[in-house]
N, CA, C and O of each residue as an XYZ file, in Angstrom:
432
protein
N      -5.122    -20.086    -26.448
C      -3.925    -19.680    -25.759
C      -2.757    -19.656    -26.735
O      -2.696    -20.460    -27.665
N      -1.852    -18.749    -26.519
C      -0.707    -18.625    -27.417
C       0.189    -19.855    -27.303
O       0.322    -20.452    -26.235
N       0.786    -20.209    -28.406
C       1.614    -21.417    -28.439
C       2.872    -21.262    -27.598
O       3.377    -22.255    -27.073
N       3.384    -20.067    -27.455
C       4.619    -19.857    -26.703
C       4.385    -19.816    -25.195
O       5.332    -19.949    -24.419
N       3.117    -19.631    -24.768
C       2.827    -19.453    -23.353
C       3.014    -20.742    -22.556
O       3.529    -20.700    -21.438
N       2.615    -21.859    -23.096
C       2.709    -23.139    -22.365
C       4.163    -23.513    -22.094
O       4.485    -23.839    -20.952
N       5.063    -23.485    -23.084
C       6.461    -23.802    -22.760
C       7.081    -22.800    -21.783
O       7.912    -23.165    -20.951
N       6.669    -21.531    -21.893
C       7.196    -20.538    -20.957
C       6.738    -20.833    -19.545
O       7.529    -20.745    -18.606
N       5.462    -21.184    -19.378
C       4.959    -21.529    -18.043
C       5.648    -22.771    -17.498
O       5.966    -22.832    -16.310
N       5.883    -23.768    -18.359
C       6.572    -24.987    -17.904
C       8.001    -24.669    -17.463
O       8.532    -25.322    -16.564
N       8.615    -23.688    -18.080
C       9.982    -23.326    -17.701
C      10.015    -22.510    -16.416
O      10.971    -22.609    -15.647
N       8.977    -21.701    -16.169
C       8.976    -20.799    -15.027
C       8.404    -21.446    -13.771
O       8.896    -21.178    -12.675
N       7.385    -22.288    -13.894
C       6.684    -22.838    -12.723
C       7.583    -23.557    -11.720
O       7.353    -23.410    -10.520
N       8.587    -24.321    -12.132
C       9.430    -24.957    -11.107
C      10.193    -23.951    -10.231
O      10.604    -24.285     -9.120
N      10.379    -22.741    -10.721
C      11.172    -21.750     -9.980
C      10.309    -20.775     -9.183
O      10.853    -19.931     -8.471
N       8.999    -20.863     -9.278
C       8.111    -19.929     -8.582
C       8.280    -20.030     -7.069
O       8.280    -19.012     -6.376
N       8.422    -21.237     -6.559
C       8.595    -21.421     -5.116
C       9.845    -20.721     -4.604
O       9.822    -20.080     -3.553
N      10.932    -20.849     -5.350
C      12.184    -20.204     -4.943
C      12.055    -18.685     -5.010
O      12.560    -17.973     -4.143
N      11.375    -18.194     -6.047
C      11.190    -16.751     -6.186
C      10.363    -16.212     -5.032
O      10.696    -15.170     -4.470
N       9.300    -16.899     -4.673
C       8.437    -16.444     -3.579
C       9.170    -16.507     -2.247
O       9.038    -15.602     -1.423
N       9.945    -17.572     -2.029
C      10.663    -17.680     -0.753
C      11.726    -16.588     -0.615
O      12.029    -16.171      0.503
N      12.291    -16.123     -1.714
C      13.278    -15.050     -1.652
C      12.595    -13.697     -1.503
O      13.090    -12.833     -0.778
N      11.468    -13.501     -2.175
C      10.807    -12.196     -2.186
C       9.949    -11.958     -0.948
O       9.702    -10.801     -0.605
N       9.493    -12.981     -0.280
C       8.604    -12.814      0.866
C       9.221    -11.988      1.993
O       8.534    -11.111      2.515
N      10.454    -12.208      2.396
C      11.001    -11.382      3.478
C      11.093     -9.898      3.122
O      11.057     -9.047      4.011
N      11.210     -9.586      1.856
C      11.313     -8.192      1.449
C       9.986     -7.479      1.646
O       9.961     -6.308      2.023
N       8.883     -8.174      1.394
C       7.573     -7.544      1.428
C       6.826     -7.735      2.752
O       5.733     -7.195      2.920
N       7.384     -8.474      3.667
C       6.738     -8.635      4.970
C       7.408     -7.730      5.988
O       8.596     -7.423      5.889
N       6.626     -7.315      6.958
C       7.129     -6.420      7.983
C       7.618     -7.243      9.168
O       6.937     -8.152      9.643
N       8.778     -6.909      9.617
C       9.297     -7.576     10.807
C       8.887     -6.772     12.028
O       8.981     -5.545     12.031
N       8.438     -7.455     13.054
C       8.077     -6.770     14.287
C       9.317     -6.687     15.171
O       9.945     -7.693     15.502
N       9.641     -5.456     15.536
C      10.813     -5.216     16.373
C      10.332     -4.657     17.697
O       9.498     -3.752     17.733
N      10.853     -5.190     18.771
C      10.497     -4.715     20.102
C      11.346     -3.478     20.396
O      12.500     -3.587     20.810
N      10.754     -2.301     20.174
C      11.506     -1.057     20.354
C      11.547     -0.628     21.817
O      12.364      0.220     22.178
N      10.709     -1.176     22.649
C      10.721     -0.788     24.066
C      11.925     -1.383     24.783
O      12.362     -0.846     25.801
N      12.470     -2.483     24.270
C      13.599     -3.122     24.935
C      14.899     -2.376     24.656
O      15.825     -2.438     25.465
N      14.987     -1.683     23.548
C      16.230     -1.019     23.174
C      15.980      0.478     22.988
O      15.484      0.888     21.939
N      16.315      1.301     23.985
C      16.073      2.741     23.845
C      16.955      3.394     22.775
O      16.580      4.413     22.196
N      18.119      2.810     22.517
C      18.990      3.359     21.483
C      18.341      3.224     20.110
O      18.428      4.127     19.278
N      17.699      2.099     19.888
C      17.017      1.879     18.622
C      15.870      2.871     18.448
O      15.666      3.410     17.361
N      15.129      3.105     19.517
C      14.027      4.069     19.457
C      14.560      5.476     19.172
O      13.961      6.225     18.400
N      15.682      5.829     19.794
C      16.294      7.137     19.556
C      16.756      7.256     18.099
O      16.562      8.295     17.469
N      17.354      6.210     17.575
C      17.797      6.231     16.181
C      16.611      6.382     15.230
O      16.690      7.115     14.245
N      15.530      5.698     15.522
C      14.337      5.800     14.683
C      13.788      7.218     14.702
O      13.430      7.762     13.658
N      13.719      7.822     15.892
C      13.202      9.189     15.972
C      14.136     10.174     15.277
O      13.662     11.127     14.659
N      15.456      9.970     15.361
C      16.402     10.828     14.656
C      16.244     10.702     13.144
O      16.307     11.694     12.418
N      16.038      9.474     12.680
C      15.844      9.266     11.245
C      14.545      9.916     10.762
O      14.492     10.491      9.675
N      13.498      9.816     11.587
C      12.237     10.448     11.209
C      12.385     11.971     11.165
O      11.847     12.623     10.269
N      13.103     12.531     12.120
C      13.325     13.981     12.129
C      14.155     14.403     10.923
O      13.881     15.432     10.305
N      15.161     13.615     10.591
C      15.999     13.925      9.427
C      15.187     13.838      8.137
O      15.371     14.644      7.225
N      14.301     12.866      8.066
C      13.467     12.724      6.866
C      12.507     13.896      6.726
O      12.288     14.384      5.617
N      11.931     14.355      7.833
C      11.019     15.499      7.746
C      11.786     16.771      7.388
O      11.286     17.590      6.617
N      12.994     16.953      7.934
C      13.819     18.109      7.573
C      14.189     18.052      6.095
O      14.180     19.071      5.404
N      14.510     16.872      5.626
C      14.855     16.697      4.220
C      13.668     17.057      3.338
O      13.830     17.689      2.294
N      12.499     16.661      3.753
C      11.294     16.980      2.986
C      11.069     18.489      2.921
O      10.728     19.022      1.865
N      11.257     19.167      4.031
C      11.091     20.626      4.067
C      12.119     21.298      3.162
O      11.787     22.227      2.426
N      13.356     20.836      3.215
C      14.410     21.429      2.391
C      14.170     21.172      0.906
O      14.467     22.026      0.071
N      13.641     20.015      0.581
C      13.333     19.720     -0.817
C      12.230     20.642     -1.313
O      12.291     21.115     -2.449
N      11.227     20.907     -0.490
C      10.161     21.828     -0.882
C      10.715     23.238     -1.097
O      10.332     23.919     -2.049
N      11.615     23.675     -0.214
C      12.226     24.996     -0.366
C      13.052     25.075     -1.651
O      13.005     26.073     -2.370
N      13.799     24.022     -1.926
C      14.599     24.003     -3.156
C      13.703     24.014     -4.393
O      14.033     24.647     -5.396
N      12.587     23.325     -4.323
C      11.657     23.325     -5.456
C      11.083     24.719     -5.688
O      10.935     25.147     -6.832
N      10.758     25.429     -4.604
C      10.253     26.796     -4.745
C      11.329     27.715     -5.330
O      11.034     28.554     -6.181
N      12.567     27.559     -4.875
C      13.653     28.368     -5.410
C      13.896     28.066     -6.885
O      14.152     28.971     -7.680
N      13.815     26.806     -7.238
C      13.989     26.420     -8.631
C      12.880     26.990     -9.496
O      13.122     27.433    -10.618
N      11.669     26.978     -8.971
C      10.541     27.530     -9.723
C      10.725     29.032     -9.947
O      10.479     29.526    -11.047
N      11.151     29.754     -8.925
C      11.364     31.192     -9.103
C      12.543     31.463    -10.032
O      12.516     32.431    -10.793
N      13.567     30.632     -9.981
C      14.708     30.794    -10.876
C      14.299     30.559    -12.323
O      14.705     31.305    -13.214
N      13.508     29.540    -12.555
C      13.042     29.263    -13.914
C      12.187     30.413    -14.432
O      12.296     30.792    -15.598
N      11.336     30.971    -13.570
C      10.509     32.109    -13.984
C      11.387     33.308    -14.332
O      11.128     33.998    -15.319
N      12.418     33.560    -13.534
C      13.325     34.676    -13.815
C      14.090     34.455    -15.114
O      14.289     35.397    -15.881
N      14.518     33.238    -15.366
C      15.237     32.932    -16.604
C      14.316     33.102    -17.814
O      14.734     33.614    -18.852
N      13.059     32.668    -17.673
C      12.105     32.842    -18.770
C      11.865     34.326    -19.058
O      11.783     34.732    -20.217
N      11.753     35.122    -18.010
C      11.548     36.557    -18.192
C      12.775     37.186    -18.857
O      12.635     38.003    -19.767
N      13.957     36.816    -18.412
C      15.178     37.350    -19.018
C      15.291     36.919    -20.477
O      15.759     37.689    -21.315
N      14.872     35.710    -20.782
C      14.915     35.242    -22.167
C      13.962     36.040    -23.047
O      14.290     36.349    -24.193
N      12.787     36.375    -22.523
C      11.844     37.164    -23.322
C      12.372     38.583    -23.543
O      12.183     39.146    -24.622
N      13.028     39.167    -22.542
C      13.633     40.496    -22.701
C      14.762     40.445    -23.728
O      14.877     41.326    -24.580
N      15.592     39.410    -23.641
C      16.696     39.270    -24.586
C      16.172     39.060    -26.009
O      16.748     39.569    -26.971
N      15.079     38.307    -26.132
C      14.495     38.087    -27.451
C      13.956     39.394    -28.041
O      14.102     39.641    -29.238
N      13.342     40.218    -27.216
C      12.846     41.518    -27.695
C      14.005     42.403    -28.137
O      13.911     43.078    -29.162
N      15.097     42.408    -27.372
C      16.275     43.195    -27.762
C      16.868     42.679    -29.063
O      17.298     43.462    -29.910
N      16.889     41.370    -29.217
C      17.420     40.786    -30.444
C      16.569     41.181    -31.653
O      17.104     41.454    -32.727
N      15.266     41.211    -31.482
C      14.391     41.648    -32.571
C      14.683     43.096    -32.965
O      14.737     43.425    -34.150
N      14.873     43.961    -31.963
C      15.184     45.361    -32.247
C      16.512     45.495    -32.989
O      16.609     46.267    -33.943
N      17.517     44.766    -32.571
C      18.819     44.809    -33.230
C      18.705     44.291    -34.660
O      19.301     44.856    -35.577
N      17.945     43.224    -34.850
C      17.750     42.680    -36.188
C      17.044     43.693    -37.086
O      17.421     43.860    -38.246
N      16.042     44.357    -36.566
C      15.331     45.381    -37.331
C      16.270     46.534    -37.685
O      16.242     47.042    -38.806
N      17.089     46.938    -36.737
C      18.061     48.000    -36.995
C      19.051     47.577    -38.080
O      19.392     48.374    -38.954
N      19.511     46.332    -38.026
C      20.453     45.843    -39.043
C      19.809     45.816    -40.425
O      20.445     46.182    -41.413
N      18.564     45.389    -40.499
C      17.871     45.367    -41.785
C      17.700     46.787    -42.309
O      17.894     47.030    -43.500
N      17.343     47.717    -41.448
C      17.179     49.113    -41.869
C      18.514     49.693    -42.328
O      18.568     50.388    -43.343
N      19.584     49.416    -41.598
C      20.903     49.926    -41.980
C      21.347     49.334    -43.308
O      21.947     50.031    -44.127
N      21.062     48.069    -43.528
C      21.408     47.433    -44.799
C      20.623     48.060    -45.944
O      21.180     48.315    -47.012
N      19.338     48.310    -45.730
C      18.517     48.933    -46.770
C      19.018     50.336    -47.089
O      19.098     50.711    -48.259
N      19.354     51.109    -46.075
C      19.867     52.463    -46.302
C      21.192     52.409    -47.057
O      21.416     53.194    -47.978
N      22.059     51.496    -46.673
C      23.357     51.413    -47.356
C      23.190     50.969    -48.806
O      23.910     51.458    -49.677
N      22.264     50.060    -49.089
C      22.022     49.646    -50.464
C      21.453     50.805    -51.296
O      21.833     50.997    -52.451
N      20.558     51.554    -50.706
C      20.015     52.725    -51.409
C      21.113     53.734    -51.697
O      21.156     54.314    -52.781
N      22.002     53.946    -50.733
C      23.110     54.876    -50.918
C      24.054     54.401    -52.018
O      24.519     55.204    -52.827
N      24.336     53.101    -52.051
C      25.205     52.545    -53.084
C      24.553     52.716    -54.456
O      25.229     53.095    -55.413
N      23.261     52.445    -54.566
C      22.558     52.614    -55.825
C      22.543     54.075    -56.275
O      22.707     54.368    -57.459
N      22.349     54.970    -55.341
C      22.363     56.401    -55.657
C      23.720     56.835    -56.185
O      23.810     57.573    -57.166
N      24.799     56.355    -55.508
C      26.146     56.725    -55.939
C      26.479     56.135    -57.305
O      27.129     56.783    -58.126
N      26.030     54.903    -57.544
C      26.300     54.274    -58.834
C      25.524     54.951    -59.967
O      26.041     55.114    -61.072
N      24.308     55.335    -59.688
C      23.480     55.931    -60.730
C      23.813     57.413    -60.964
O      23.532     57.936    -62.042
N      24.384     58.072    -60.012
C      24.702     59.490    -60.156
C      25.973     59.700    -60.967
O      26.241     60.849    -61.317
N      26.730     58.755    -61.277
C      27.976     58.900    -62.039
C      27.659     59.120    -63.441
O      28.563     59.269    -64.263
């Protein structure tokens, strides 16, 4: 066993009971009598309906985001192709101008 483990366990073990007593209510389910309070039952059903609507809207937003990303990717590929054409045109224009300059210099 590692030498640091024993002192660490001795430091933590006295506090385990307190940690468990604090954490237990969080992880246990409380039983609520929903038949006695119709308002509580109505609130629960409203929350469930809101959660299902939220889930549907999130799915719709995800689909819209997916189509938007696809459209942006397509536009980026079109823009990249146009940029390549412009770059090729610039290189060709530069080559023609250099040839013209050389011709003018050599013809003197």
